[in-house]
DSSP file (Angstrom, degrees, kcal/mol; ACC not computed):
  #  RESIDUE AA STRUCTURE BP1 BP2  ACC     N-H-->O    O-->H-N    N-H-->O    O-->H-N    TCO  KAPPA ALPHA  PHI   PSI    X-CA   Y-CA   Z-CA
    1    1 A M     >        0   0    0      0, 0.0     4,-1.3     0, 0.0     0, 0.0   0.000 360.0 360.0 360.0 -35.8   35.1   17.9   -6.2
    2    2 A A  H  >  +     0   0    0      1,-0.2     4,-1.5     2,-0.2     5,-0.1   0.888 360.0  55.9 -63.0 -39.7   33.9   14.5   -7.6
    3    3 A K  H  > S+     0   0    0      1,-0.2     4,-0.7     2,-0.2    -1,-0.2   0.884 101.0  54.2 -55.7 -38.4   32.9   13.6   -4.1
    4    4 A D  H >4 S+     0   0    0      1,-0.2     3,-0.5     2,-0.2    -1,-0.2   0.871 107.2  52.8 -71.1 -33.1   30.7   16.6   -3.6
    5    5 A R  H 3< S+     0   0    0     -4,-1.3    -1,-0.2     1,-0.2    -2,-0.2   0.872 109.6  49.7 -69.8 -30.2   28.7   15.6   -7.0
    6    6 A E  H 3< S+     0   0    0     -4,-1.5    -1,-0.2   109,-0.1    -2,-0.2   0.580  81.1 121.0 -87.2  -6.1   28.1   12.0   -5.7
    7    7 A A    <<  -     0   0    0     -4,-0.7   109,-2.6    -3,-0.5     2,-0.5  -0.380  49.2-156.8 -58.9 131.9   26.8   13.0   -2.4
    8    8 A V  E     -A  115   0A   0    107,-0.2     2,-0.5    -2,-0.1   107,-0.2  -0.933  14.5-178.2-114.9 131.2   23.4   11.8   -1.9
    9    9 A K  E     -A  114   0A   0    105,-2.3   105,-2.5    -2,-0.5     2,-0.5  -0.961  21.4-142.6-125.3 113.9   20.9   13.4    0.6
   10   10 A V  E     -A  113   0A   0     -2,-0.5   103,-0.2   103,-0.2     3,-0.1  -0.608  17.8-176.8 -82.6 124.1   17.6   11.7    0.8
   11   11 A V  E     -     0   0A   0    101,-1.4     2,-0.3    -2,-0.5   102,-0.2   0.967  66.3 -18.2 -82.5 -61.1   14.5   14.1    1.2
   12   12 A C  E     -A  112   0A   0    100,-1.7   100,-3.4    33,-0.1    -1,-0.3  -0.982  54.0-141.7-152.8 162.3   11.8   11.5    1.5
   13   13 A R  E     -A  111   0A   0     -2,-0.3     2,-0.6    98,-0.2    35,-0.4  -0.802  18.4-132.8-123.0 163.1   10.9    7.9    0.9
   14   14 A N    >>  +     0   0    0     96,-2.1     4,-0.7    -2,-0.3     3,-0.6  -0.800  32.9 165.8-118.3  81.1    7.8    6.3   -0.2
   15   15 A R  H >> S+     0   0    0     -2,-0.6     4,-1.3     1,-0.3     3,-0.9   0.858  72.0  64.3 -72.5 -34.5    7.4    3.4    2.3
   16   16 A K  H 3> S+     0   0    0      1,-0.3     4,-2.5     2,-0.2     5,-0.3   0.829  96.1  59.5 -55.8 -31.1    3.8    2.8    1.3
   17   17 A A  H <> S+     0   0    0     -3,-0.6     4,-1.6     1,-0.2    -1,-0.3   0.876 101.2  51.4 -69.7 -35.9    5.0    1.7   -2.1
   18   18 A H  H << S+     0   0    0     -3,-0.9    -1,-0.2    -4,-0.7    -2,-0.2   0.882 117.3  42.7 -67.8 -39.1    7.2   -1.1   -0.7
   19   19 A H  H  < S+     0   0    0     -4,-1.3    -2,-0.2     1,-0.2    -1,-0.2   0.956 121.7  35.6 -75.6 -53.3    4.0   -2.4    1.3
   20   20 A D  H  < S+     0   0    0     -4,-2.5   109,-2.2    -5,-0.1     2,-0.4   0.657 118.4  47.7 -84.8 -21.6    1.2   -2.0   -1.5
   21   21 A Y  E  < S-B  128   0A   0     -4,-1.6     2,-0.8    -5,-0.3   107,-0.2  -0.962  70.1-131.9-131.8 143.6    3.4   -2.9   -4.6
   22   22 A E  E     -B  127   0A   0    105,-2.6   105,-1.5    -2,-0.4     2,-0.2  -0.831  39.6-143.4 -86.8 106.5    5.8   -5.6   -5.7
   23   23 A L  E     +B  126   0A   0     -2,-0.8   103,-0.2   103,-0.2     3,-0.1  -0.493  29.6 162.3 -85.7 138.9    8.7   -3.5   -7.1
   24   24 A F  E     +     0   0A   0    101,-3.2    -1,-0.1     1,-0.4   102,-0.1   0.338  54.0  19.8-117.8-114.2   10.7   -4.6  -10.1
   25   25 A D  E     -     0   0A   0     99,-0.1   100,-2.1     1,-0.0    -1,-0.4  -0.304  66.3-154.0 -63.5 143.6   13.0   -2.3  -12.3
   26   26 A R  E     -B  124   0A   0     98,-0.2     2,-0.4    -3,-0.1    98,-0.2  -0.917  11.0-173.6-122.7 147.5   14.2    0.9  -10.8
   27   27 A Y  E     -B  123   0A   0     96,-2.3    96,-2.5    -2,-0.4     2,-0.5  -0.994  20.7-134.5-138.5 141.9   15.2    4.1  -12.7
   28   28 A E  E     -B  122   0A   0     -2,-0.4     2,-0.3    94,-0.2    94,-0.2  -0.897  28.5-176.1-102.0 130.4   16.6    7.4  -11.6
   29   29 A A  E     -B  121   0A   0     92,-2.6    92,-2.8    -2,-0.5    59,-0.2  -0.938  22.8-125.1-122.3 137.8   14.9   10.4  -13.2
   30   30 A G  E     -BC 120  87A   0     57,-1.8    57,-2.1    -2,-0.3     2,-0.5  -0.379  27.5-132.3 -74.3 166.9   15.7   14.1  -12.9
   31   31 A L  E     - C   0  86A   0     88,-1.4     2,-0.8    55,-0.2    88,-0.3  -0.974   1.6-136.5-132.0 128.5   13.0   16.3  -11.7
   32   32 A V        -     0   0    0     53,-2.7    53,-0.3    -2,-0.5     2,-0.3  -0.709  32.3-179.9 -79.9 107.1   11.9   19.7  -13.2
   33   33 A L        -     0   0    0     -2,-0.8     2,-0.4    51,-0.1    51,-0.0  -0.741  14.1-150.6-106.4 155.8   11.3   22.3  -10.4
   34   34 A V    >   -     0   0    0     -2,-0.3     3,-1.2    44,-0.0     2,-0.1  -0.988  51.1 -29.4-129.1 140.3   10.2   25.8  -10.5
   35   35 A G  T >  S-     0   0    0     -2,-0.4     3,-0.6     1,-0.2     4,-0.2  -0.403 123.4  -9.5  69.9-130.5   10.8   28.8   -8.2
   36   36 A A  T >> S+     0   0    0      1,-0.2     4,-2.4    -2,-0.1     3,-0.8   0.356 100.3 108.1 -89.9   6.1   11.5   28.0   -4.6
   37   37 A E  H <> S+     0   0    0     -3,-1.2     4,-2.0     1,-0.2    -1,-0.2   0.883  77.6  55.2 -47.1 -43.0   10.6   24.4   -4.8
   38   38 A V  H <> S+     0   0    0     -3,-0.6     4,-1.8     1,-0.2    -1,-0.2   0.822 106.2  50.0 -56.9 -38.8   14.3   23.4   -4.4
   39   39 A K  H <> S+     0   0    0     -3,-0.8     4,-1.4     2,-0.2    -1,-0.2   0.862 109.3  51.1 -71.4 -39.9   14.6   25.3   -1.3
   40   40 A S  H  <>S+     0   0    0     -4,-2.4     5,-1.8     1,-0.2    -2,-0.2   0.896 112.2  47.6 -64.3 -36.1   11.5   23.6    0.1
   41   41 A L  H ><5S+     0   0    0     -4,-2.0     3,-2.2    -5,-0.2    -2,-0.2   0.903 104.3  58.6 -67.3 -43.3   13.0   20.3   -0.8
   42   42 A R  H 3<5S+     0   0    0     -4,-1.8    -1,-0.2     1,-0.3    -2,-0.2   0.772 103.1  57.3 -59.4 -31.2   16.5   21.2    0.8
   43   43 A D  T 3<5S-     0   0    0     -4,-1.4    -1,-0.3     2,-0.1    -2,-0.2   0.536 119.2-115.7 -76.0  -8.3   14.4   21.7    4.0
   44   44 A G  T < 5 +     0   0    0     -3,-2.2     2,-0.8     1,-0.2    -3,-0.2   0.722  68.9 141.2  84.4  26.1   13.3   18.2    3.7
   45   45 A R      < +     0   0    0     -5,-1.8     2,-0.3    23,-0.1    -1,-0.2  -0.860  28.6 103.5-109.7 101.6    9.6   19.1    3.2
   46   46 A A        -     0   0    0     -2,-0.8     2,-0.3    21,-0.2    21,-0.2  -0.949  46.3-150.5-171.2 160.2    8.0   16.7    0.6
   47   47 A S  B     -G   66   0B   0     19,-1.4    19,-1.8    -2,-0.3   -33,-0.1  -0.995  14.7-178.5-143.1 136.9    5.7   13.7    0.4
   48   48 A L    >   +     0   0    0    -35,-0.4     3,-1.2    -2,-0.3   -34,-0.1   0.153  49.7 119.2-113.3  11.2    5.5   10.8   -2.1
   49   49 A E  T 3  S+     0   0    0      1,-0.3    16,-0.1    17,-0.1    -1,-0.1   0.867  87.0  15.9 -56.2 -48.2    2.5    9.1   -0.4
   50   50 A D  T 3  S+     0   0    0     14,-0.4    -1,-0.3    -3,-0.1     2,-0.1   0.188  99.8 125.0-108.1  17.6    0.0    9.2   -3.1
   51   51 A A    <   +     0   0    0     -3,-1.2     2,-0.3    13,-0.2    13,-0.2  -0.441  28.6 167.3 -89.6 153.2    2.2   10.0   -6.0
   52   52 A F  E     -D   63   0A   0     11,-2.0    11,-3.3    56,-0.2     2,-0.5  -0.971  33.2-105.2-152.6 160.0    2.6    8.1   -9.3
   53   53 A A  E     -D   62   0A   0     54,-2.2     2,-0.5    -2,-0.3    54,-0.5  -0.758  27.3-165.2 -91.9 130.6    4.2    8.4  -12.7
   54   54 A K  E     -D   61   0A   0      7,-3.7     7,-2.3    -2,-0.5     2,-0.6  -0.955  12.3-142.6-120.3 131.5    2.1    9.0  -15.7
   55   55 A L  E     +D   60   0A   0     -2,-0.5     2,-0.5     5,-0.2     5,-0.2  -0.780  22.1 176.0 -95.8 119.8    3.3    8.7  -19.4
   56   56 A R  E >   -D   59   0A   0      3,-2.5     3,-1.7    -2,-0.6     2,-0.3  -0.948  61.7 -49.6-128.6 114.0    1.9   11.3  -21.7
   57   57 A G  T 3  S-     0   0    0     -2,-0.5     0, 0.0     1,-0.3     0, 0.0  -0.528 121.5 -23.1  62.0-122.2    3.1   11.2  -25.3
   58   58 A E  T 3  S+     0   0    0     -2,-0.3     2,-0.3    -3,-0.1    -1,-0.3   0.107 125.8  81.7-100.1  16.4    7.0   11.1  -25.1
   59   59 A E  E <   -D   56   0A   0     -3,-1.7    -3,-2.5    34,-0.1     2,-0.4  -0.885  64.8-144.1-125.2 153.3    7.1   12.6  -21.6
   60   60 A V  E     -DE  55  86A   0     26,-0.6    26,-3.2    -2,-0.3     2,-0.4  -0.958  16.3-160.7-116.3 140.0    6.7   11.2  -18.1
   61   61 A F  E     -DE  54  85A   0     -7,-2.3    -7,-3.7    -2,-0.4     2,-0.7  -0.955  20.2-133.8-127.1 139.6    5.1   13.2  -15.2
   62   62 A L  E     -DE  53  84A   0     22,-3.5    22,-2.3    -2,-0.4     2,-0.4  -0.805  33.5-168.8 -87.3 111.9    5.2   12.9  -11.5
   63   63 A V  E     +D   52   0A   0    -11,-3.3   -11,-2.0    -2,-0.7    19,-0.1  -0.912  60.0  12.2-111.4 128.2    1.5   13.2  -10.5
   64   64 A G  S    S+     0   0    0     17,-0.6     2,-0.5    -2,-0.4   -14,-0.4   0.453  78.4 142.2  96.6  -3.5    0.4   13.7   -6.8
   65   65 A A        -     0   0    0     17,-0.2     2,-0.7   -13,-0.2    -1,-0.3  -0.656  44.7-139.4 -83.5 127.3    3.7   14.4   -5.2
   66   66 A H  B     +G   47   0B   0    -19,-1.8   -19,-1.4    -2,-0.5    15,-0.2  -0.753  29.9 165.2-100.3 108.8    3.4   17.0   -2.5
   67   67 A I        -     0   0    0     13,-2.0   -21,-0.2    -2,-0.7    15,-0.2  -0.943  31.5-139.9-118.5 104.6    6.1   19.7   -2.3
   68   68 A P        -     0   0    0      0, 0.0     2,-0.1     0, 0.0   -28,-0.1  -0.088  27.1 -91.2 -61.7 158.3    4.9   22.6    0.0
   69   69 A E        -     0   0    0      1,-0.1     2,-0.4     8,-0.1   -32,-0.0  -0.462  45.1-104.7 -70.2 146.0    5.5   26.1   -0.8
   70   70 A Y    >   -     0   0    0      1,-0.2     3,-1.2    -2,-0.1    -1,-0.1  -0.640  24.5-140.4 -82.0 127.4    8.8   27.6    0.7
   71   71 A A  T 3  S+     0   0    0     -2,-0.4    -1,-0.2     1,-0.3    -2,-0.0   0.785  96.2  46.7 -61.7 -33.2    7.8   29.8    3.6
   72   72 A K  T 3  S+     0   0    0    -36,-0.1    -1,-0.3     2,-0.0     2,-0.1   0.429  80.2 120.5 -91.1   0.7   10.4   32.5    2.8
   73   73 A A    <   -     0   0    0     -3,-1.2     4,-0.1     1,-0.1    -4,-0.0  -0.432  50.8-155.4 -70.0 140.0    9.7   32.8   -0.7
   74   74 A S  S    S+     0   0    0     -2,-0.1     2,-0.2     2,-0.1    -1,-0.1   0.701  72.0  68.5 -92.8 -24.4    8.6   36.3   -1.9
   75   75 A V  S    S-     0   0    0      1,-0.1     2,-0.3     0, 0.0   -39,-0.1  -0.481 100.3 -87.9 -93.1 166.0    6.9   35.3   -5.0
   76   76 A D        -     0   0    0     -2,-0.2    -1,-0.1     1,-0.1    -2,-0.1  -0.621  48.7-132.5 -77.1 135.3    3.6   33.4   -5.3
   77   77 A A        -     0   0    0     -2,-0.3     3,-0.1     1,-0.1    -8,-0.1  -0.470  19.2-108.6 -82.7 150.6    4.5   29.6   -5.3
   78   78 A P        -     0   0    0      0, 0.0    -1,-0.1     0, 0.0   -44,-0.0  -0.258  57.2 -63.1 -68.4 168.0    3.1   27.2   -7.8
   79   79 A D    >   -     0   0    0      1,-0.1     3,-1.2     2,-0.1   -12,-0.1  -0.304  43.9-136.7 -55.1 134.2    0.5   24.6   -6.8
   80   80 A S  T 3  S+     0   0    0      1,-0.2   -13,-2.0    -3,-0.1    -1,-0.1   0.750 102.9  40.0 -65.5 -25.8    2.0   22.1   -4.2
   81   81 A K  T 3  S+     0   0    0    -15,-0.2   -17,-0.6     2,-0.0    -1,-0.2  -0.011  84.5 136.7-113.2  26.1    0.5   19.1   -5.9
   82   82 A R    <   -     0   0    0     -3,-1.2     2,-0.2   -15,-0.2   -17,-0.2  -0.360  65.7 -98.0 -73.2 153.5    1.1   20.1   -9.5
   83   83 A P        -     0   0    0      0, 0.0     2,-0.4     0, 0.0   -20,-0.2  -0.508  40.6-152.3 -72.8 141.3    2.4   17.5  -11.9
   84   84 A R  E     - E   0  62A   0    -22,-2.3   -22,-3.5    -2,-0.2     2,-0.1  -0.935  15.7-115.9-119.0 133.6    6.2   17.8  -12.3
   85   85 A K  E     - E   0  61A   0     -2,-0.4   -53,-2.7   -53,-0.3     2,-0.4  -0.452  25.5-148.6 -69.3 137.6    8.0   16.7  -15.5
   86   86 A L  E     -CE  31  60A   0    -26,-3.2     2,-0.9   -55,-0.2   -26,-0.6  -0.917   8.3-138.9-109.2 133.7   10.6   13.8  -15.0
   87   87 A L  E     +C   30   0A   0    -57,-2.1   -57,-1.8    -2,-0.4     2,-0.3  -0.798  37.1 149.9 -99.1 116.8   13.7   13.6  -17.1
   88   88 A L        -     0   0    0     -2,-0.9     2,-0.1   -59,-0.2   -59,-0.1  -0.873  48.5 -88.2-133.0 161.0   14.5   10.3  -18.4
   89   89 A H     >  -     0   0    0     -2,-0.3     4,-2.2     1,-0.1     5,-0.2  -0.449  36.6-117.3 -63.5 142.4   16.3    8.9  -21.5
   90   90 A R  H  > S+     0   0    0      1,-0.2     4,-2.3     2,-0.2     5,-0.2   0.909 116.3  53.6 -45.6 -48.2   14.3    8.2  -24.6
   91   91 A R  H  > S+     0   0    0      1,-0.2     4,-2.1     2,-0.2    -1,-0.2   0.921 108.4  49.7 -61.5 -41.0   15.1    4.5  -24.3
   92   92 A E  H  > S+     0   0    0      1,-0.2     4,-2.4     2,-0.2    -1,-0.2   0.923 108.7  51.9 -62.0 -39.4   14.0    4.4  -20.7
   93   93 A I  H  X S+     0   0    0     -4,-2.2     4,-2.5     1,-0.2    -1,-0.2   0.913 109.3  50.1 -69.0 -40.1   10.7    6.0  -21.5
   94   94 A A  H  X S+     0   0    0     -4,-2.3     4,-1.8    -5,-0.2    -1,-0.2   0.821 110.1  50.9 -68.8 -32.4   10.2    3.4  -24.3
   95   95 A K  H  X S+     0   0    0     -4,-2.1     4,-1.9     2,-0.2     5,-0.2   0.948 111.8  47.1 -65.6 -50.7   10.9    0.6  -21.9
   96   96 A L  H  X S+     0   0    0     -4,-2.4     4,-2.6    -5,-0.2     5,-0.3   0.921 111.0  51.7 -48.7 -54.7    8.4    2.1  -19.4
   97   97 A R  H  X S+     0   0    0     -4,-2.5     4,-2.6    -5,-0.2     3,-0.3   0.967 111.9  45.3 -58.2 -57.1    5.7    2.6  -22.1
   98   98 A T  H  X S+     0   0    0     -4,-1.8     4,-1.9     1,-0.2     5,-0.4   0.832 116.2  44.3 -67.4 -31.8    5.9   -1.0  -23.4
   99   99 A K  H  X S+     0   0    0     -4,-1.9     6,-1.2     2,-0.2     4,-0.8   0.790 114.8  48.5 -79.4 -28.6    6.0   -2.7  -19.9
  100  100 A V  H  X S+     0   0    0     -4,-2.6     4,-0.7    -3,-0.3    -2,-0.2   0.927 118.3  43.5 -75.3 -46.1    3.1   -0.4  -18.5
  101  101 A A  H  < S+     0   0    0     -4,-2.6    -2,-0.2    -5,-0.3    -3,-0.2   0.855 123.7  30.7 -67.5 -43.0    1.0   -1.2  -21.8
  102  102 A E  H  < S+     0   0    0     -4,-1.9    -3,-0.2    -5,-0.3    -2,-0.1   0.942 126.6  32.6 -87.8 -52.0    1.6   -5.0  -22.1
  103  103 A R  H  < S-     0   0    0     -4,-0.8    -3,-0.1    -5,-0.4    -2,-0.1   0.436 101.2-114.8 -97.8   1.1    2.1   -6.4  -18.6
  104  104 A G     <  +     0   0    0     -4,-0.7    -4,-0.2     1,-0.2    -3,-0.1   0.792  59.4 157.4  75.2  27.5   -0.3   -4.1  -16.7
  105  105 A F        -     0   0    0     -6,-1.2     2,-0.3    -5,-0.1    22,-0.2  -0.302  28.6-149.3 -75.3 166.0    2.6   -2.5  -14.6
  106  106 A T  E     - F   0 126A   0     20,-2.5    20,-2.9    -2,-0.1     2,-0.6  -0.907  12.3-127.4-128.2 160.5    2.3    0.9  -12.9
  107  107 A V  E     + F   0 125A   0    -54,-0.5   -54,-2.2    -2,-0.3    18,-0.2  -0.939  31.7 172.8-111.8 124.2    5.1    3.4  -12.2
  108  108 A V  E     - F   0 124A   0     16,-2.8    16,-2.6    -2,-0.6     2,-0.3  -0.974  31.7-118.1-132.3 151.7    5.5    4.6   -8.7
  109  109 A P  E     - F   0 123A   0      0, 0.0    14,-0.3     0, 0.0   -92,-0.1  -0.597  22.9-176.7 -83.1 143.2    8.2    6.8   -7.0
  110  110 A T  E     +     0   0A   0     12,-3.5   -96,-2.1     1,-0.4     2,-0.4   0.769  64.9   1.1-114.1 -41.9   10.1    5.2   -4.2
  111  111 A S  E     -AF  13 122A   0     11,-1.3    11,-2.5   -98,-0.2     2,-0.4  -0.985  51.2-146.4-148.9 158.8   12.3    8.0   -3.1
  112  112 A L  E     +AF  12 121A   0   -100,-3.4  -100,-1.7    -2,-0.4  -101,-1.4  -0.992  38.1 150.1-127.0 135.6   13.3   11.8   -3.7
  113  113 A Y  E     -AF  10 120A   0      7,-2.6     7,-3.7    -2,-0.4     2,-0.6  -0.974  42.8-113.0-159.0 164.6   16.7   12.8   -3.1
  114  114 A F  E     -AF   9 119A   0   -105,-2.5  -105,-2.3    -2,-0.3     2,-0.7  -0.928  17.0-168.4-110.9 129.1   19.6   15.1   -4.1
  115  115 A R  E >  S-AF   8 118A   0      3,-2.5     3,-1.3    -2,-0.6  -107,-0.2  -0.900  71.8 -46.5-116.0 106.8   22.5   13.9   -5.8
  116  116 A G  T 3  S-     0   0    0   -109,-2.6  -107,-0.1    -2,-0.7  -111,-0.1  -0.595 123.0 -24.3  63.7-138.0   24.9   16.7   -5.7
  117  117 A P  T 3  S+     0   0    0      0, 0.0     2,-0.5     0, 0.0    -1,-0.2   0.425 120.9  93.2 -78.9   0.6   23.0   19.8   -6.8
  118  118 A Y  E <  S- F   0 115A   0     -3,-1.3    -3,-2.5  -113,-0.2     2,-0.4  -0.767  70.8-135.3-101.2 131.0   20.4   17.9   -8.7
  119  119 A A  E     - F   0 114A   0     -2,-0.5   -88,-1.4   -88,-0.3     2,-0.3  -0.701  31.5-174.7 -86.1 137.0   17.0   16.8   -7.3
  120  120 A K  E     -BF  30 113A   0     -7,-3.7    -7,-2.6    -2,-0.4     2,-0.4  -0.901  18.5-152.3-132.4 155.0   16.3   13.1   -8.4
  121  121 A V  E     -BF  29 112A   0    -92,-2.8   -92,-2.6    -2,-0.3     2,-0.6  -0.999  12.2-143.9-126.9 133.8   13.4   10.8   -8.0
  122  122 A E  E     -BF  28 111A   0    -11,-2.5   -12,-3.5    -2,-0.4   -11,-1.3  -0.881  25.3-174.9 -89.9 115.2   13.8    7.0   -8.0
  123  123 A I  E     -BF  27 109A   0    -96,-2.5   -96,-2.3    -2,-0.6     2,-0.4  -0.739   4.5-166.0-111.0 163.2   10.9    5.4   -9.8
  124  124 A A  E     -BF  26 108A   0    -16,-2.6   -16,-2.8    -2,-0.3     2,-0.4  -0.999  26.5-116.3-147.3 147.1   10.1    1.7  -10.1
  125  125 A L  E     + F   0 107A   0   -100,-2.1  -101,-3.2    -2,-0.4     2,-0.3  -0.691  48.3 179.2 -77.8 134.7    7.8   -0.5  -12.2
  126  126 A A  E     -BF  23 106A   0    -20,-2.9   -20,-2.5    -2,-0.4     2,-0.4  -0.974  29.2-148.6-141.0 149.5    5.5   -2.1   -9.8
  127  127 A K  E     -B   22   0A   0   -105,-1.5  -105,-2.6    -2,-0.3   -22,-0.1  -0.985  36.2-110.0-116.7 135.7    2.5   -4.5   -9.7
  128  128 A G  E     -B   21   0A   0     -2,-0.4     2,-0.3  -107,-0.2  -107,-0.2  -0.332  30.3-131.4 -63.7 143.9   -0.1   -4.0   -7.0
  129  129 A R        -     0   0    0   -109,-2.2     2,-0.1     1,-0.1    -1,-0.1  -0.680  16.3-121.8 -92.7 143.2   -0.2   -6.6   -4.4
  130  130 A K     >  -     0   0    0     -2,-0.3     4,-1.5     1,-0.1     5,-0.1  -0.398  30.7-105.2 -78.3 165.0   -3.5   -8.3   -3.3
  131  131 A H  H  > S+     0   0    0      1,-0.2     4,-1.6     2,-0.2     5,-0.2   0.889 122.8  49.8 -58.5 -43.6   -4.6   -8.2    0.3
  132  132 A Y  H  > S+     0   0    0      1,-0.2     4,-1.6     2,-0.2    -1,-0.2   0.856 107.7  56.2 -69.7 -32.9   -3.6  -11.8    1.1
  133  133 A D  H  > S+     0   0    0      1,-0.2     4,-2.6     2,-0.2    -1,-0.2   0.895 105.5  52.6 -62.3 -37.8   -0.1  -11.0   -0.5
  134  134 A K  H  X S+     0   0    0     -4,-1.5     4,-1.6     1,-0.2    -1,-0.2   0.869 111.0  45.4 -68.9 -40.3    0.4   -8.2    1.9
  135  135 A R  H  X S+     0   0    0     -4,-1.6     4,-2.0     2,-0.2    -1,-0.2   0.769 108.5  55.2 -71.2 -27.4   -0.3  -10.3    4.8
  136  136 A Q  H  X S+     0   0    0     -4,-1.6     4,-2.7     2,-0.2    -2,-0.2   0.967 108.8  49.0 -69.7 -53.7    1.8  -13.1    3.6
  137  137 A K  H  X S+     0   0    0     -4,-2.6     4,-2.3     1,-0.2    -2,-0.2   0.887 111.0  49.7 -51.5 -41.5    4.8  -10.6    3.4
  138  138 A I  H  X S+     0   0    0     -4,-1.6     4,-2.7     2,-0.2    -1,-0.2   0.961 110.9  50.1 -64.3 -48.4    4.2   -9.3    6.9
  139  139 A R  H  X S+     0   0    0     -4,-2.0     4,-2.1     1,-0.2    -2,-0.2   0.896 110.3  50.1 -56.6 -45.9    4.0  -12.9    8.2
  140  140 A E  H  X S+     0   0    0     -4,-2.7     4,-2.2     2,-0.2    -1,-0.2   0.912 111.3  48.5 -62.6 -41.6    7.3  -13.7    6.5
  141  141 A Q  H  X S+     0   0    0     -4,-2.3     4,-2.2     1,-0.2    -2,-0.2   0.914 110.9  50.1 -63.2 -45.5    9.1  -10.6    8.0
  142  142 A E  H  X S+     0   0    0     -4,-2.7     4,-1.7     1,-0.2    -1,-0.2   0.869 111.7  48.6 -64.5 -32.9    7.8  -11.4   11.5
  143  143 A D  H  X S+     0   0    0     -4,-2.1     4,-2.8    -5,-0.2    -2,-0.2   0.913 110.8  49.7 -66.6 -38.8    9.1  -15.0   11.1
  144  144 A R  H  X S+     0   0    0     -4,-2.2     4,-2.2     1,-0.2    -2,-0.2   0.917 112.1  49.6 -65.1 -42.4   12.6  -13.7    9.8
  145  145 A R  H  X S+     0   0    0     -4,-2.2     4,-2.2     1,-0.2    -1,-0.2   0.843 110.1  50.3 -68.7 -34.1   12.7  -11.3   12.9
  146  146 A E  H  X S+     0   0    0     -4,-1.7     4,-3.0     2,-0.2     5,-0.3   0.953 109.9  50.7 -66.5 -48.0   11.8  -14.2   15.3
  147  147 A M  H  X S+     0   0    0     -4,-2.8     4,-2.1     1,-0.2    -2,-0.2   0.909 110.8  49.1 -53.8 -42.5   14.6  -16.3   13.8
  148  148 A Q  H  X S+     0   0    0     -4,-2.2     4,-1.9     1,-0.2    -1,-0.2   0.940 111.9  48.7 -65.6 -45.9   17.1  -13.5   14.2
  149  149 A R  H  X S+     0   0    0     -4,-2.2     4,-2.6     1,-0.2    -1,-0.2   0.911 110.2  50.7 -58.6 -44.9   16.1  -13.0   17.9
  150  150 A A  H  X S+     0   0    0     -4,-3.0     4,-1.3     1,-0.2    -1,-0.2   0.866 108.7  52.3 -63.5 -35.8   16.4  -16.6   18.6
  151  151 A G  H  X S+     0   0    0     -4,-2.1     4,-1.0    -5,-0.3    -1,-0.2   0.860 109.6  50.2 -64.5 -36.8   19.9  -16.6   17.1
  152  152 A R  H  < S+     0   0    0     -4,-1.9    -2,-0.2     1,-0.2    -1,-0.2   0.884 108.0  51.8 -72.0 -42.3   20.9  -13.7   19.3
  153  153 A R  H  < S+     0   0    0     -4,-2.6    -1,-0.2     1,-0.2    -2,-0.2   0.838 103.4  59.8 -62.2 -28.9   19.6  -15.3   22.4
  154  154 A R  H  <        0   0    0     -4,-1.3    -1,-0.2     1,-0.2    -2,-0.2   0.879 360.0 360.0 -65.7 -42.6   21.6  -18.4   21.7
  155  155 A R     <        0   0    0     -4,-1.0    -1,-0.2    -3,-0.1    -2,-0.1   0.430 360.0 360.0 -56.9 360.0   25.0  -16.6   21.7
């Protein structure tokens, strides 16, 4: 029974976030869903491409995440790009608030997944990368791959 609870099924990842931002602290947040959105997620239909988290008062919302309506749903589905509330502990929200306000961080979702029966979002504190930083990172990755290839050829 405990193994079933801890099973993780990834629905989607935000690869663009790893490229555009330098990621720091990560948090796991629950996701408030309505109607057949859960079934749509279980089908693996979601996108975090332009999504970000916004702090409003003492709450955090996921804005811009696209969860399309479930095709077999009989009732009218809510807007697929509507803001969805994230469930975090009060201390975590306070940490996010101070870091976003003081240091100019932003909060971006990195992945959307199911942990057991619950839909979860991994969010990360991030700082935007400059264009030259992105090129530098790509160059380092290519150099690392070249070294690995050279090492394989030697064997």
